[in-house]
C-alpha positions in Angstrom: 48.7 -93.1 116.0 46.7 -91.1 118.5 48.0 -88.0 116.9 46.6 -89.4 113.5 43.1 -90.1 115.2 42.8 -86.5 116.7 44.2 -85.1 113.1 41.2 -87.2 111.5 38.7 -86.0 114.3 39.7 -82.4 114.2 39.2 -82.6 110.1 35.7 -84.2 110.6 34.9 -81.5 113.0 36.1 -78.9 110.8 34.2 -80.2 107.8 31.3 -80.3 109.9 31.7 -76.6 110.6 32.5 -76.0 107.2 29.0 -77.4 106.2 27.1 -75.6 108.4 28.8 -72.1 107.5 29.0 -72.6 103.6 26.6 -70.4 101.8 24.5 -72.8 99.7 23.5 -71.9 96.4 20.6 -73.2 94.2 22.0 -76.6 94.0 20.2 -77.7 97.1 20.6 -77.7 101.1 19.3 -74.9 103.5 16.0 -74.7 102.1 16.9 -74.7 98.5 15.4 -77.0 96.2 17.9 -79.8 95.3 18.5 -80.5 91.4 16.4 -83.0 89.5 17.6 -86.6 90.1 16.8 -90.0 89.1 14.3 -92.0 91.5 15.3 -92.4 94.6 16.6 -95.9 95.7 14.7 -97.3 98.7 17.1 -98.4 101.7 17.2 -101.8 102.9 15.9 -102.9 106.1 17.7 -105.7 107.8 16.0 -108.9 107.9 15.3 -109.4 111.7 13.1 -106.5 111.7 15.3 -104.3 113.6 14.3 -100.7 113.3 17.7 -99.5 111.8 17.4 -98.7 108.1 20.7 -99.0 106.1 21.3 -96.5 103.4 24.6 -97.4 101.5 26.3 -94.8 99.0 29.6 -95.4 97.4 32.0 -92.8 95.8 33.3 -94.8 92.7 35.3 -91.9 91.4 34.8 -89.2 88.9 33.0 -86.8 91.4 30.0 -88.7 91.9 27.9 -91.0 94.2 26.3 -94.4 93.6 23.1 -94.2 93.7 22.5 -90.4 93.2 19.0 -90.6 95.1 17.9 -92.3 98.3 14.5 -92.8 100.0 14.7 -93.5 103.9 11.5 -93.5 106.4 11.1 -90.6 108.9 11.6 -91.7 112.4 13.6 -94.4 113.8 17.3 -95.0 113.3 19.1 -94.8 109.9 22.8 -96.1 109.6 24.3 -94.3 106.4 27.4 -96.2 105.0 30.0 -94.7 102.6 32.3 -96.7 100.6 35.0 -94.8 99.1 36.2 -96.8 96.0 38.2 -93.5 94.8 41.9 -92.5 95.3 41.1 -89.7 97.1 38.9 -88.9 100.5 35.5 -87.4 100.2 32.9 -86.6 102.7 29.2 -87.4 102.7 27.2 -84.5 104.3 23.4 -84.2 104.7 23.4 -80.9 106.6 19.8 -81.0 107.6 20.2 -84.5 109.4 23.5 -83.8 111.1 25.4 -86.6 108.9 28.8 -85.7 108.3 31.2 -88.6 107.5 34.9 -88.7 106.0 36.4 -91.7 104.2 39.8 -91.9 103.0 40.9 -93.5 99.9 39.5 -97.0 99.8 37.8 -97.0 103.2 34.2 -97.6 104.4 32.7 -95.6 107.2 29.3 -95.4 108.8 27.3 -93.0 111.0 24.1 -94.0 112.6 21.7 -91.0 113.3 18.0 -90.8 114.8 15.6 -89.2 111.9 12.9 -87.0 113.6 9.6 -87.7 112.2 9.4 -84.0 111.6 12.3 -84.1 109.1 10.2 -85.1 106.2 11.3 -83.8 102.9 13.7 -83.7 100.1 17.3 -82.8 100.9 20.9 -82.7 99.2 23.8 -84.8 100.2 27.3 -83.8 99.0 31.2 -83.9 99.3 32.1 -81.0 101.0 35.8 -81.0 100.0 36.7 -78.1 97.9 35.4 -78.3 94.3 33.9 -81.8 94.8 30.2 -80.5 95.0 30.7 -78.1 92.3 32.1 -81.1 90.1 28.9 -82.9 90.6 29.4 -84.8 93.7 25.9 -84.5 95.1 22.7 -86.2 95.3 19.3 -86.1 96.8 17.7 -88.0 99.9 14.1 -88.0 100.4 12.9 -88.4 103.9 9.6 -89.9 104.4 6.7 -90.4 102.2 7.1 -87.3 99.8 
């Protein structure tokens, strides 16, 4: 059991390193503009007025995310939730915000990050597993009032 957990942790660390070192193309990330996308879907804020925003994304299969675009507020804390409804594993990476998550087939995972108010802008999110981004598994997140 511990070996499997260490193996998954090593995989997540390796994916983070890969995302940081991967040369980005004109499809977004690292200062490049992301592709045009539909209007961003605002994330939910829990009713108890907790400062945490919750941004939910699913991987339904077919090398895509639902929704393809998100909008979050700059500053505060955001919980990203990835529900993988596909039969293979996927990642959810936002390089500029240091978000890297890995979800196995049928799993739901989450990661909570603080969003610096200086990080306003439009960024790409994508699956870093070989060939998935090139097949269309990417989207756009707008941080702040852009």
